gemmi code that builds the backbone of each chain (N, CA, C; Angstrom):
import gemmi

chains = {
    "A": [
        ("GLY", (-9.663, -9.017, 12.695), (-8.655, -8.004, 11.717), (-9.006, -6.664, 11.487)),
        ("GLU", (-8.327, -5.806, 10.963), (-8.968, -4.419, 10.385), (-9.563, -4.548, 9.225)),
        ("ASN", (-10.515, -3.819, 8.905), (-11.312, -3.761, 7.864), (-11.376, -2.129, 7.292)),
        ("VAL", (-11.189, -1.919, 6.309), (-10.985, -0.432, 5.696), (-12.069, -0.406, 4.659)),
        ("GLU", (-13.096, 0.359, 4.753), (-13.996, 0.703, 3.770), (-13.703, 1.913, 3.051)),
        ("GLN", (-14.070, 2.378, 1.699), (-13.525, 3.484, 1.033), (-14.529, 4.005, 0.114)),
        ("HIS", (-14.916, 5.171, -0.002), (-15.996, 5.718, -0.791), (-15.923, 7.084, -1.464)),
        ("PRO", (-15.946, 7.455, -2.569), (-16.778, 6.520, -3.478), (-15.569, 5.857, -4.417)),
        ("SER", (-16.195, 4.767, -5.088), (-15.313, 3.987, -5.955), (-14.831, 4.916, -7.045)),
        ("THR", (-15.717, 5.671, -7.653), (-15.287, 6.575, -8.745), (-15.729, 8.038, -8.462)),
        ("LEU", (-15.104, 8.983, -8.640), (-15.315, 10.461, -8.345), (-14.735, 11.131, -9.604)),
        ("SER", (-15.744, 11.906, -10.197), (-15.636, 12.889, -11.276), (-16.032, 14.247, -10.905)),
        ("VAL", (-14.818, 15.165, -10.899), (-15.011, 16.625, -10.727), (-14.432, 17.579, -11.739)),
        ("GLN", (-14.900, 18.535, -11.677), (-14.381, 19.672, -12.774), (-13.263, 20.108, -12.298)),
        ("GLU", (-12.252, 20.407, -13.107), (-11.146, 20.940, -12.858), (-11.280, 22.118, -12.254)),
        ("GLY", (-10.163, 22.422, -11.003), (-10.734, 23.514, -10.276), (-11.424, 23.465, -9.019)),
        ("ASP", (-12.434, 22.375, -9.033), (-13.179, 22.093, -7.852), (-12.530, 21.165, -6.956)),
        ("SER", (-13.134, 20.956, -5.824), (-12.438, 20.110, -4.608), (-12.987, 18.831, -4.875)),
        ("ALA", (-12.297, 17.746, -4.288), (-12.703, 16.287, -4.246), (-12.287, 15.993, -2.886)),
        ("VAL", (-13.370, 15.005, -2.403), (-13.224, 14.537, -1.309), (-13.580, 12.940, -1.211)),
        ("ILE", (-12.665, 12.144, -0.589), (-12.621, 10.928, -0.548), (-12.739, 10.230, 0.887)),
        ("LYS", (-13.698, 9.421, 1.261), (-13.898, 9.008, 2.665), (-13.472, 7.531, 2.991)),
        ("CYS", (-12.979, 7.371, 4.002), (-12.818, 5.915, 4.629), (-13.235, 5.846, 5.929)),
        ("THR", (-13.475, 4.493, 6.333), (-13.808, 4.266, 7.789), (-13.062, 2.935, 7.844)),
        ("TYR", (-12.830, 2.675, 9.302), (-11.830, 1.517, 9.539), (-12.431, 0.823, 11.054)),
        ("SER", (-12.061, -0.286, 11.236), (-12.840, -0.953, 12.167), (-12.101, -1.062, 13.670)),
        ("ASP", (-10.731, -1.196, 13.418), (-10.118, -1.748, 14.495), (-9.639, -0.245, 15.409)),
        ("SER", (-10.136, -0.164, 16.465), (-9.482, 0.930, 17.429), (-8.045, 1.108, 17.577)),
        ("ALA", (-7.445, -0.250, 17.564), (-5.880, -0.082, 17.935), (-5.157, 0.540, 16.463)),
        ("SER", (-5.761, 0.654, 15.541), (-5.146, 1.393, 14.397), (-4.806, 2.844, 14.840)),
        ("ASN", (-3.535, 3.370, 14.296), (-3.149, 4.734, 15.117), (-2.242, 5.464, 13.624)),
        ("TYR", (-2.484, 4.600, 12.505), (-1.636, 5.475, 11.705), (-2.523, 5.464, 10.204)),
        ("PHE", (-2.670, 6.445, 9.569), (-3.507, 6.349, 8.270), (-2.890, 7.121, 7.066)),
        ("PRO", (-2.380, 6.432, 6.220), (-1.763, 7.087, 5.012), (-2.485, 7.039, 3.869)),
        ("TRP", (-2.481, 7.989, 2.993), (-3.226, 7.957, 1.637), (-1.959, 7.794, 0.606)),
        ("TYR", (-2.364, 6.878, -0.460), (-1.304, 6.793, -1.606), (-2.191, 6.773, -3.074)),
        ("LYS", (-1.334, 7.432, -3.751), (-1.742, 7.865, -5.160), (-1.325, 7.007, -6.134)),
        ("GLN", (-2.027, 5.825, -7.185), (-1.168, 5.270, -7.771), (-1.990, 5.664, -9.358)),
        ("GLU", (-0.843, 5.917, -10.103), (-1.318, 6.137, -11.635), (-1.230, 4.849, -12.213)),
        ("LEU", (-1.579, 4.754, -13.305), (-1.663, 3.428, -14.323), (-0.434, 2.893, -14.342)),
        ("GLY", (-0.222, 1.615, -13.903), (1.194, 1.027, -14.400), (1.975, 1.473, -13.240)),
        ("LYS", (1.775, 2.220, -12.319), (3.047, 2.861, -11.665), (2.798, 2.311, -10.125)),
        ("ARG", (3.850, 2.707, -9.260), (4.013, 2.348, -7.876), (3.054, 3.255, -6.917)),
        ("PRO", (2.312, 2.780, -6.011), (1.661, 3.475, -4.974), (2.653, 4.605, -4.357)),
        ("GLN", (2.351, 5.945, -4.451), (3.020, 6.912, -3.800), (2.388, 7.465, -2.632)),
        ("LEU", (3.148, 7.668, -1.478), (2.435, 8.379, -0.517), (2.421, 9.770, -0.726)),
        ("ILE", (0.941, 10.256, -0.382), (0.827, 11.637, -0.664), (0.690, 12.481, 0.669)),
        ("ILE", (0.102, 11.984, 1.664), (-0.070, 12.475, 2.940), (-0.421, 11.375, 3.794)),
        ("ASP", (-0.027, 11.625, 5.260), (-0.463, 10.465, 6.204), (-0.837, 11.245, 7.515)),
        ("ILE", (-1.588, 10.590, 8.218), (-2.020, 11.104, 9.584), (-1.854, 10.334, 10.715)),
        ("ARG", (-1.277, 10.633, 11.995), (-1.478, 9.700, 13.050), (-2.485, 10.220, 14.112)),
        ("SER", (-2.801, 9.109, 15.026), (-4.134, 9.349, 15.967), (-4.109, 10.427, 16.735)),
        ("ASN", (-2.684, 10.951, 16.992), (-2.740, 12.262, 17.961), (-3.016, 13.378, 17.177)),
        ("VAL", (-3.251, 13.440, 16.151), (-3.744, 14.898, 15.624), (-5.192, 14.527, 14.830)),
        ("GLY", (-5.957, 15.558, 14.359), (-7.145, 15.602, 13.890), (-7.087, 15.971, 12.421)),
        ("GLU", (-6.172, 16.846, 11.978), (-6.042, 17.313, 10.626), (-4.550, 17.628, 10.282)),
        ("LYS", (-4.222, 17.480, 9.009), (-2.861, 17.663, 8.509), (-3.093, 18.304, 7.090)),
        ("LYS", (-2.365, 19.412, 6.730), (-2.458, 19.988, 5.512), (-1.121, 19.952, 4.735)),
        ("ASP", (-0.816, 19.730, 3.606), (0.101, 19.888, 2.753), (-0.431, 20.254, 1.380)),
        ("GLN", (-0.124, 21.891, 1.268), (-0.421, 22.610, 0.136), (-1.915, 22.339, -0.270)),
        ("ARG", (-2.302, 21.652, -1.498), (-3.669, 21.411, -1.715), (-4.325, 20.315, -1.335)),
        ("ILE", (-3.589, 19.409, -0.321), (-4.274, 18.200, 0.023), (-4.139, 18.430, 1.548)),
        ("ALA", (-5.364, 17.838, 2.230), (-5.476, 17.945, 3.481), (-6.128, 16.583, 3.942)),
        ("VAL", (-5.922, 15.972, 5.139), (-6.562, 14.759, 5.691), (-7.088, 15.189, 6.968)),
        ("THR", (-8.151, 14.699, 7.239), (-8.825, 14.781, 8.544), (-9.195, 13.570, 9.274)),
        ("LEU", (-9.153, 13.319, 10.399), (-9.312, 11.890, 11.307), (-10.385, 12.439, 12.505)),
        ("ASN", (-11.193, 11.481, 12.436), (-12.301, 11.104, 13.387), (-12.119, 10.232, 14.366)),
        ("LYS", (-11.262, 9.999, 15.453), (-11.096, 8.769, 16.115), (-12.479, 8.123, 16.534)),
        ("THR", (-13.220, 9.064, 17.165), (-14.381, 8.476, 17.768), (-15.381, 7.870, 16.699)),
        ("ALA", (-15.464, 8.328, 15.423), (-16.332, 7.562, 14.579), (-15.636, 6.690, 13.736)),
        ("LYS", (-14.277, 6.673, 13.801), (-13.322, 5.799, 13.126), (-13.607, 6.048, 11.677)),
        ("HIS", (-13.214, 7.455, 11.168), (-13.487, 7.980, 10.023), (-12.359, 8.862, 9.689)),
        ("PHE", (-12.055, 8.781, 8.448), (-10.878, 9.817, 7.959), (-11.194, 10.269, 6.602)),
        ("SER", (-10.693, 11.302, 5.993), (-11.090, 11.651, 4.813), (-9.923, 12.459, 4.164)),
        ("LEU", (-9.983, 12.341, 2.730), (-9.018, 13.189, 2.019), (-9.371, 14.067, 1.348)),
        ("HIS", (-8.817, 15.593, 1.285), (-9.608, 16.514, 0.529), (-8.448, 17.202, -0.315)),
        ("ILE", (-9.119, 17.543, -1.584), (-7.936, 17.947, -2.722), (-8.686, 19.051, -3.099)),
        ("THR", (-8.194, 20.352, -3.017), (-8.609, 21.507, -3.375), (-7.954, 22.019, -4.769)),
        ("GLU", (-8.484, 22.725, -5.570), (-8.143, 23.157, -6.828), (-7.726, 22.209, -7.673)),
        ("THR", (-8.292, 21.082, -7.999), (-7.818, 19.895, -8.686), (-7.265, 20.486, -10.010)),
        ("GLN", (-6.396, 19.725, -10.267), (-5.616, 19.736, -11.628), (-5.714, 18.392, -12.509)),
        ("PRO", (-5.459, 18.537, -13.826), (-5.617, 17.286, -14.659), (-4.560, 16.153, -13.898)),
        ("GLU", (-3.463, 16.472, -13.432), (-2.477, 15.535, -12.841), (-2.886, 14.826, -11.644)),
        ("ASP", (-4.065, 15.339, -11.070), (-4.442, 14.742, -10.016), (-5.153, 13.516, -10.254)),
        ("SER", (-5.729, 13.195, -11.736), (-6.399, 11.998, -12.056), (-5.388, 10.791, -11.896)),
        ("ALA", (-6.114, 9.736, -11.076), (-5.270, 8.628, -10.544), (-6.494, 7.890, -9.459)),
        ("VAL", (-5.685, 6.726, -9.224), (-6.594, 6.013, -8.214), (-6.069, 6.386, -6.703)),
        ("TYR", (-6.893, 6.651, -5.708), (-6.397, 6.920, -4.477), (-6.776, 6.016, -3.512)),
        ("PHE", (-5.736, 5.401, -2.623), (-6.058, 4.412, -1.682), (-5.844, 5.163, -0.307)),
        ("CYS", (-6.859, 4.738, 0.654), (-6.633, 5.016, 1.792), (-6.086, 3.739, 2.712)),
        ("ALA", (-5.419, 3.789, 3.917), (-4.972, 2.524, 4.356), (-4.883, 2.892, 5.906)),
        ("ALA", (-4.952, 1.802, 6.810), (-5.000, 1.959, 8.282), (-3.904, 0.675, 8.669)),
        ("GLY", (-3.171, 1.427, 9.773), (-2.158, 0.497, 10.430), (-1.896, 0.917, 11.842)),
        ("SER", (-1.343, -0.119, 12.587), (-0.996, 0.167, 14.083), (0.651, 0.306, 13.920)),
        ("GLY", (0.979, 0.319, 15.158), (2.551, 0.410, 15.517), (3.043, 1.797, 15.119)),
        ("GLY", (2.291, 2.754, 14.840), (2.637, 4.034, 14.313), (3.154, 4.072, 13.102)),
        ("GLY", (2.664, 3.187, 12.125), (3.039, 3.123, 10.748), (4.126, 1.871, 10.541)),
        ("ALA", (4.618, 1.098, 11.566), (5.558, 0.145, 11.657), (4.895, -1.306, 11.048)),
        ("ASP", (3.498, -1.267, 11.242), (3.066, -2.547, 11.020), (2.450, -2.563, 9.491)),
        ("GLY", (2.036, -4.044, 9.135), (1.506, -4.065, 7.674), (0.320, -3.210, 7.819)),
        ("LEU", (-0.078, -2.609, 6.319), (-1.206, -1.592, 6.149), (-2.439, -2.530, 5.675)),
        ("THR", (-3.620, -2.146, 6.266), (-4.900, -2.712, 5.634), (-5.275, -1.516, 4.568)),
        ("PHE", (-5.712, -1.757, 3.260), (-6.068, -0.825, 2.458), (-7.436, -0.727, 1.976)),
        ("GLY", (-7.971, 0.207, 1.735), (-9.451, 0.267, 1.093), (-9.133, -0.261, -0.565)),
        ("LYS", (-10.438, -0.021, -1.220), (-10.496, -0.806, -2.418), (-10.109, 0.364, -3.322)),
        ("GLY", (-10.126, 1.614, -3.101), (-9.576, 2.651, -3.966), (-10.555, 3.430, -4.529)),
        ("THR", (-10.100, 4.768, -4.840), (-11.220, 5.562, -5.557), (-10.616, 6.096, -6.716)),
        ("HIS", (-11.325, 6.006, -7.942), (-10.782, 6.360, -9.283), (-11.076, 7.882, -9.286)),
        ("LEU", (-10.266, 8.849, -9.233), (-10.347, 10.063, -9.233), (-10.255, 10.565, -10.835)),
        ("ILE", (-11.393, 11.342, -11.530), (-11.221, 11.668, -12.815), (-11.491, 13.285, -12.700)),
        ("ILE", (-10.600, 13.958, -13.315), (-10.470, 15.568, -13.485), (-11.170, 15.866, -14.895)),
        ("GLN", (-12.252, 16.440, -14.894), (-12.898, 16.764, -16.106), (-12.243, 18.400, -16.404)),
        ("PRO", (-11.748, 18.282, -17.805), (-11.221, 19.660, -18.117), (-12.403, 20.766, -18.430)),
    ],
    "B": [
        ("ASP", (20.247, 8.195, -4.721), (19.778, 7.331, -3.508), (18.743, 6.408, -4.107)),
        ("ALA", (19.014, 5.229, -4.221), (18.092, 4.213, -5.026), (16.882, 4.127, -4.055)),
        ("GLY", (15.656, 3.966, -4.639), (14.416, 3.740, -3.979), (14.391, 2.030, -3.882)),
        ("VAL", (13.190, 1.709, -3.856), (12.708, 0.156, -3.496), (12.902, -0.370, -5.071)),
        ("THR", (13.513, -1.556, -5.029), (13.747, -2.150, -6.500), (13.148, -3.308, -6.354)),
        ("GLN", (12.614, -4.082, -7.437), (12.091, -5.070, -7.293), (12.269, -6.089, -8.847)),
        ("SER", (12.440, -7.195, -8.497), (12.702, -8.067, -9.877), (12.146, -9.213, -9.829)),
        ("PRO", (11.532, -10.102, -11.022), (11.558, -9.435, -12.500), (10.356, -8.238, -12.391)),
        ("THR", (10.375, -7.683, -13.484), (9.181, -6.557, -13.751), (7.838, -7.500, -13.959)),
        ("HIS", (7.941, -8.389, -14.905), (6.980, -9.364, -15.307), (7.509, -10.741, -15.357)),
        ("LEU", (6.380, -11.543, -14.778), (6.700, -13.261, -14.816), (5.532, -13.825, -15.300)),
        ("ILE", (5.682, -15.114, -16.375), (4.530, -15.593, -16.707), (5.007, -17.210, -16.006)),
        ("LYS", (3.897, -17.691, -15.409), (4.056, -19.078, -14.708), (2.794, -20.191, -15.130)),
        ("THR", (2.750, -21.250, -15.071), (1.527, -21.998, -15.181), (1.213, -22.462, -13.534)),
        ("ARG", (0.118, -23.045, -13.772), (-0.614, -23.576, -12.518), (0.374, -24.779, -11.976)),
        ("GLY", (0.596, -24.874, -10.654), (1.411, -25.825, -10.016), (2.978, -25.335, -9.796)),
        ("GLN", (3.233, -24.431, -10.667), (4.733, -24.071, -10.619), (4.951, -23.261, -9.269)),
        ("GLN", (6.084, -23.044, -9.183), (6.854, -22.209, -7.907), (7.528, -20.787, -8.601)),
        ("VAL", (7.428, -19.981, -7.647), (8.187, -18.706, -7.987), (8.645, -17.984, -7.048)),
        ("THR", (9.821, -17.155, -7.414), (10.495, -16.378, -6.183), (10.817, -14.806, -6.824)),
        ("LEU", (10.256, -14.043, -6.215), (10.335, -12.802, -6.470), (11.179, -11.863, -5.474)),
        ("ARG", (11.830, -10.969, -5.879), (12.802, -10.309, -5.074), (12.875, -8.824, -4.831)),
        ("CYS", (13.328, -8.424, -3.666), (12.824, -6.877, -3.537), (14.251, -6.309, -2.764)),
        ("SER", (14.791, -5.151, -3.106), (15.874, -4.677, -2.279), (15.378, -3.264, -1.817)),
        ("PRO", (15.466, -3.239, -0.554), (14.823, -1.878, 0.112), (15.557, -0.705, -0.333)),
        ("LYS", (14.781, 0.445, 0.103), (15.319, 1.697, -0.050), (16.620, 1.830, 0.735)),
        ("SER", (17.696, 2.552, 0.444), (18.889, 2.634, 1.314), (18.427, 3.267, 2.455)),
        ("GLY", (18.939, 2.626, 3.537), (18.613, 3.176, 5.205), (17.439, 2.433, 5.638)),
        ("HIS", (16.759, 1.564, 4.911), (15.630, 0.834, 5.427), (15.766, -0.528, 5.951)),
        ("ASP", (15.392, -0.948, 6.892), (15.625, -2.397, 7.233), (14.465, -3.237, 7.385)),
        ("THR", (13.209, -2.802, 6.975), (12.049, -3.630, 7.095), (11.333, -3.622, 5.845)),
        ("VAL", (11.055, -4.891, 5.444), (10.389, -5.245, 4.246), (9.055, -5.708, 4.356)),
        ("SER", (8.051, -5.127, 3.497), (6.609, -5.811, 3.810), (6.186, -5.948, 2.168)),
        ("TRP", (5.514, -7.000, 2.148), (4.986, -7.641, 0.912), (3.678, -7.569, 0.826)),
        ("TYR", (3.004, -7.068, -0.462), (1.507, -6.973, -0.700), (1.185, -7.572, -2.043)),
        ("GLN", (-0.082, -8.110, -2.064), (-0.562, -8.560, -3.386), (-1.856, -7.530, -3.572)),
        ("GLN", (-1.525, -7.034, -5.108), (-2.696, -6.272, -5.651), (-3.427, -6.847, -6.729)),
        ("ALA", (-4.580, -7.132, -6.631), (-5.096, -7.801, -7.696), (-5.708, -6.751, -8.459)),
        ("LEU", (-6.167, -6.971, -9.818), (-6.566, -5.970, -10.661), (-7.784, -5.422, -10.149)),
        ("GLY", (-7.925, -3.901, -9.956), (-8.787, -2.945, -9.622), (-9.115, -3.259, -8.161)),
        ("GLN", (-8.133, -3.650, -7.216), (-8.109, -3.922, -5.877), (-6.935, -2.923, -5.175)),
        ("GLY", (-7.479, -2.956, -3.928), (-6.222, -2.178, -2.972), (-5.054, -3.278, -2.878)),
        ("PRO", (-4.011, -2.959, -2.405), (-3.113, -3.932, -1.959), (-3.304, -4.645, -0.707)),
        ("GLN", (-3.130, -5.897, -0.568), (-3.379, -6.793, 0.682), (-2.080, -7.251, 1.193)),
        ("PHE", (-1.974, -6.950, 2.432), (-0.789, -7.492, 3.140), (-0.594, -8.827, 3.414)),
        ("ILE", (0.828, -9.366, 2.928), (0.957, -10.706, 3.061), (1.781, -11.060, 4.250)),
        ("PHE", (3.131, -10.236, 4.286), (3.842, -10.435, 5.631), (4.931, -9.456, 5.543)),
        ("GLN", (5.654, -9.420, 6.567), (6.636, -8.313, 7.006), (7.736, -8.899, 7.434)),
        ("TYR", (9.116, -8.498, 7.097), (10.290, -9.032, 7.406), (10.997, -8.022, 8.185)),
        ("TYR", (11.690, -8.414, 9.293), (12.500, -7.556, 10.171), (13.641, -8.387, 10.742)),
        ("GLU", (14.622, -8.077, 10.781), (16.003, -8.671, 11.176), (15.747, -10.159, 11.092)),
        ("GLU", (15.722, -10.500, 9.684), (15.581, -11.719, 8.852), (14.527, -12.607, 9.358)),
        ("GLU", (13.638, -11.977, 9.991), (12.521, -12.920, 10.569), (11.166, -12.332, 10.064)),
        ("GLU", (10.308, -13.383, 9.959), (8.653, -12.829, 9.777), (8.098, -12.294, 10.818)),
        ("ARG", (7.891, -11.012, 10.784), (7.318, -10.268, 12.008), (5.960, -10.254, 12.041)),
        ("GLN", (5.315, -10.333, 10.964), (3.758, -9.830, 11.191), (3.132, -10.695, 9.596)),
        ("ARG", (2.159, -11.414, 9.876), (1.759, -11.871, 8.637), (0.152, -11.586, 8.449)),
        ("GLY", (-0.153, -11.372, 7.302), (-1.544, -11.413, 6.877), (-2.363, -12.640, 6.636)),
        ("ASN", (-3.328, -12.582, 6.080), (-4.467, -13.693, 5.950), (-4.014, -14.402, 4.504)),
        ("PHE", (-2.799, -14.858, 4.553), (-2.538, -15.816, 3.317), (-1.968, -16.994, 3.915)),
        ("PRO", (-2.114, -18.179, 2.865), (-1.851, -19.411, 3.215), (-0.122, -19.654, 3.166)),
        ("ASP", (0.103, -20.937, 3.976), (1.497, -20.984, 3.835), (2.062, -21.366, 2.630)),
        ("ARG", (1.453, -21.432, 1.568), (2.096, -21.507, 0.266), (3.071, -20.250, 0.034)),
        ("PHE", (2.663, -19.008, 0.521), (3.297, -17.914, 0.595), (4.465, -17.912, 1.618)),
        ("SER", (5.772, -17.959, 1.245), (6.586, -17.629, 2.301), (7.758, -16.749, 1.785)),
        ("GLY", (8.567, -16.378, 2.783), (9.536, -15.350, 2.492), (10.845, -15.667, 3.059)),
        ("HIS", (11.680, -14.567, 2.698), (13.104, -14.608, 3.409), (13.457, -13.159, 3.462)),
        ("GLN", (14.364, -12.860, 4.299), (15.137, -11.651, 4.531), (16.589, -11.823, 4.811)),
        ("PHE", (17.228, -11.125, 3.991), (18.923, -11.627, 3.959), (19.581, -10.449, 4.734)),
        ("PRO", (20.716, -10.737, 5.343), (21.561, -9.785, 6.258), (21.700, -8.357, 5.449)),
        ("ASN", (21.848, -8.282, 4.114), (21.632, -6.969, 3.381), (20.134, -6.194, 3.555)),
        ("TYR", (19.362, -6.853, 4.247), (17.933, -6.298, 4.219), (16.984, -6.747, 2.876)),
        ("SER", (17.551, -7.148, 2.121), (16.844, -7.241, 0.680), (15.885, -8.595, 1.060)),
        ("SER", (14.761, -8.910, 0.273), (13.927, -10.031, 0.598), (13.530, -10.776, -0.458)),
        ("GLU", (13.034, -11.964, -0.348), (12.406, -12.663, -1.378), (11.015, -13.273, -0.941)),
        ("LEU", (10.092, -13.264, -1.839), (8.785, -13.925, -1.569), (8.712, -15.071, -2.637)),
        ("ASN", (8.390, -16.123, -2.135), (8.121, -17.449, -2.705), (6.632, -17.895, -2.501)),
        ("VAL", (6.298, -18.460, -3.696), (4.795, -18.790, -3.741), (4.979, -20.295, -4.265)),
        ("ASN", (4.448, -21.128, -3.630), (4.346, -22.655, -4.336), (3.269, -22.895, -4.653)),
        ("ALA", (2.975, -23.894, -5.542), (1.672, -24.424, -5.989), (0.847, -23.489, -6.587)),
        ("LEU", (1.370, -22.769, -7.474), (0.530, -21.626, -8.121), (-0.764, -21.648, -8.602)),
        ("LEU", (-1.671, -21.038, -8.103), (-3.174, -21.183, -8.528), (-3.342, -19.928, -9.653)),
        ("LEU", (-4.358, -20.026, -10.264), (-4.778, -18.910, -11.290), (-5.235, -17.774, -10.407)),
        ("GLY", (-5.780, -17.841, -9.506), (-6.052, -16.638, -8.275), (-4.727, -15.984, -7.784)),
        ("ASP", (-3.483, -16.691, -8.147), (-2.476, -15.777, -7.614), (-1.893, -14.808, -8.705)),
        ("SER", (-2.542, -14.566, -9.796), (-2.434, -13.544, -10.760), (-2.524, -12.424, -10.103)),
        ("ALA", (-1.479, -11.401, -9.983), (-1.554, -10.273, -9.468), (-0.415, -9.197, -9.369)),
        ("LEU", (-0.289, -8.115, -9.111), (0.848, -7.449, -8.914), (1.453, -7.701, -7.361)),
        ("TYR", (2.646, -7.938, -7.270), (3.291, -8.042, -6.151), (4.051, -6.906, -5.885)),
        ("LEU", (3.690, -6.121, -4.652), (4.239, -5.102, -4.406), (5.405, -5.136, -2.996)),
        ("CYS", (6.291, -4.639, -2.983), (7.258, -4.708, -1.571), (7.367, -3.283, -1.275)),
        ("ALA", (7.394, -3.031, -0.034), (7.398, -1.801, 0.561), (8.476, -1.908, 1.662)),
        ("SER", (9.357, -0.792, 1.868), (10.234, -0.842, 2.786), (10.083, 0.420, 3.718)),
        ("SER", (10.426, 0.338, 4.976), (10.447, 1.194, 6.039), (11.636, 1.132, 6.918)),
        ("ASN", (12.054, 2.080, 7.818), (13.100, 2.056, 8.776), (12.407, 1.759, 10.039)),
        ("SER", (12.875, 0.680, 10.899), (11.970, 0.490, 12.064), (12.524, 1.382, 13.529)),
        ("GLY", (13.842, 1.888, 12.903), (14.402, 2.636, 14.081), (13.988, 4.248, 14.168)),
        ("THR", (13.442, 4.492, 13.062), (13.193, 6.203, 12.955), (11.486, 6.285, 12.988)),
        ("SER", (11.131, 7.067, 13.854), (9.578, 7.202, 14.023), (9.044, 7.982, 13.053)),
        ("ASN", (7.914, 7.644, 12.713), (7.080, 8.401, 11.596), (7.620, 8.023, 10.353)),
        ("GLN", (8.327, 6.898, 9.902), (8.706, 6.407, 8.637), (7.598, 6.012, 8.092)),
        ("PRO", (7.168, 6.327, 6.766), (6.250, 5.704, 6.036), (6.873, 4.673, 5.276)),
        ("GLN", (5.879, 3.797, 4.760), (6.268, 2.582, 3.945), (6.589, 3.115, 2.524)),
        ("HIS", (7.681, 2.849, 1.593), (7.697, 3.390, 0.295), (7.923, 2.084, -0.479)),
        ("PHE", (7.000, 2.082, -1.540), (6.700, 0.956, -2.500), (7.622, 1.030, -3.755)),
        ("GLY", (7.812, -0.481, -4.156), (8.527, -0.559, -5.437), (7.541, -0.534, -6.379)),
        ("ASP", (8.290, -0.727, -7.724), (7.220, -0.795, -8.853), (6.639, -2.086, -9.016)),
        ("GLY", (6.898, -3.186, -8.321), (6.290, -4.229, -8.401), (6.524, -5.187, -9.490)),
        ("THR", (6.211, -6.483, -9.207), (6.335, -7.513, -10.186), (5.041, -8.214, -10.572)),
        ("ARG", (4.624, -7.893, -11.871), (3.421, -8.542, -12.435), (3.561, -9.916, -12.637)),
        ("LEU", (2.615, -10.666, -11.857), (2.719, -12.132, -12.109), (1.453, -12.684, -12.745)),
        ("SER", (1.649, -13.404, -13.909), (0.443, -13.952, -14.581), (0.364, -15.421, -14.583)),
        ("ILE", (-0.599, -16.128, -14.148), (-0.498, -17.604, -14.068), (-1.621, -18.084, -15.108)),
        ("LEU", (-0.822, -19.080, -15.926), (-1.842, -19.594, -17.110), (-2.231, -21.116, -16.780)),
    ],
}
model = gemmi.Model(1)
for chain_id, residues in chains.items():
    chain = gemmi.Chain(chain_id)
    for i, (resn, *xyz) in enumerate(residues, 1):
        res = gemmi.Residue()
        res.name, res.seqid = resn, gemmi.SeqId(i, " ")
        for name, pos in zip(("N", "CA", "C"), xyz):
            atom = gemmi.Atom()
            atom.name, atom.element = name, gemmi.Element(name[0])
            atom.pos, atom.b_iso = gemmi.Position(*pos), 0.0
            res.add_atom(atom)
        chain.add_residue(res)
    model.add_chain(chain)
structure = gemmi.Structure()
structure.add_model(model)
structure.setup_entities()
C-alpha cells in the first residue's frame, strides 16, 4: 500500500518568514495530494490540493509543488502569520481524490513573534 | 449549509465493550470515509462507504465494521474494544459524482478506552 513520509516533524519560523514542509509518497498510482491544517482540538481543514496533471498550484500565501518523477510534493507558506501556527498534514490518494487518503505524520508549525 | 456532523463528541468505554459512532455527511455528499487519528499522529484510513456498501478498506481488523444508510449517513462499529482503540475517530464526506471534490472532515468523536 501507499506510504507517505513527512518532514520536518516540527518547524519554527519567525513571523513574516517562509515555511516549507516536504512529503514523499511510494505508490505511483497516487494522483491526488491534499494538505490539511489541524488546529488543537479541531477538525482537519483542507487548505490546498494538487492533482498529478499539474506541477504547481498557488492560493494567496500558500503554494504546493509536485514532482511525480521523484514522488515528492511540498507545501510553501510565505509571509507567515501567527494564525498559521497549527499541525499540517500531507496526504496522498488515488481515484482523483475519491479514494481513501494516506496521511503523513504531520508537521507542527510554530510561528515565532 | 450544514457541514459534516459526528456524534457523540466524546465517549468512554471499557475493554471488551462495543461502540457505535455516527456521521452525517455534508449536504450534497454521498460518500463517507472513516479515519482513526491517534494522539500525535496523522489520520489512518479505516474504510469508505458508497451506495450503502463498503467500497474500500484500509488495514484495520474486522472488529471495525460500518454501515451506510439510504440518506448517506453512516455508522462505525467497533467490537471487543482494546486500549489501543483510544483515538479521535474522524468522518469525512465527499461527492462521487463531482470531479475534483475534496474530502471534508467532521469534528470527530474522541473515544477513550479504560
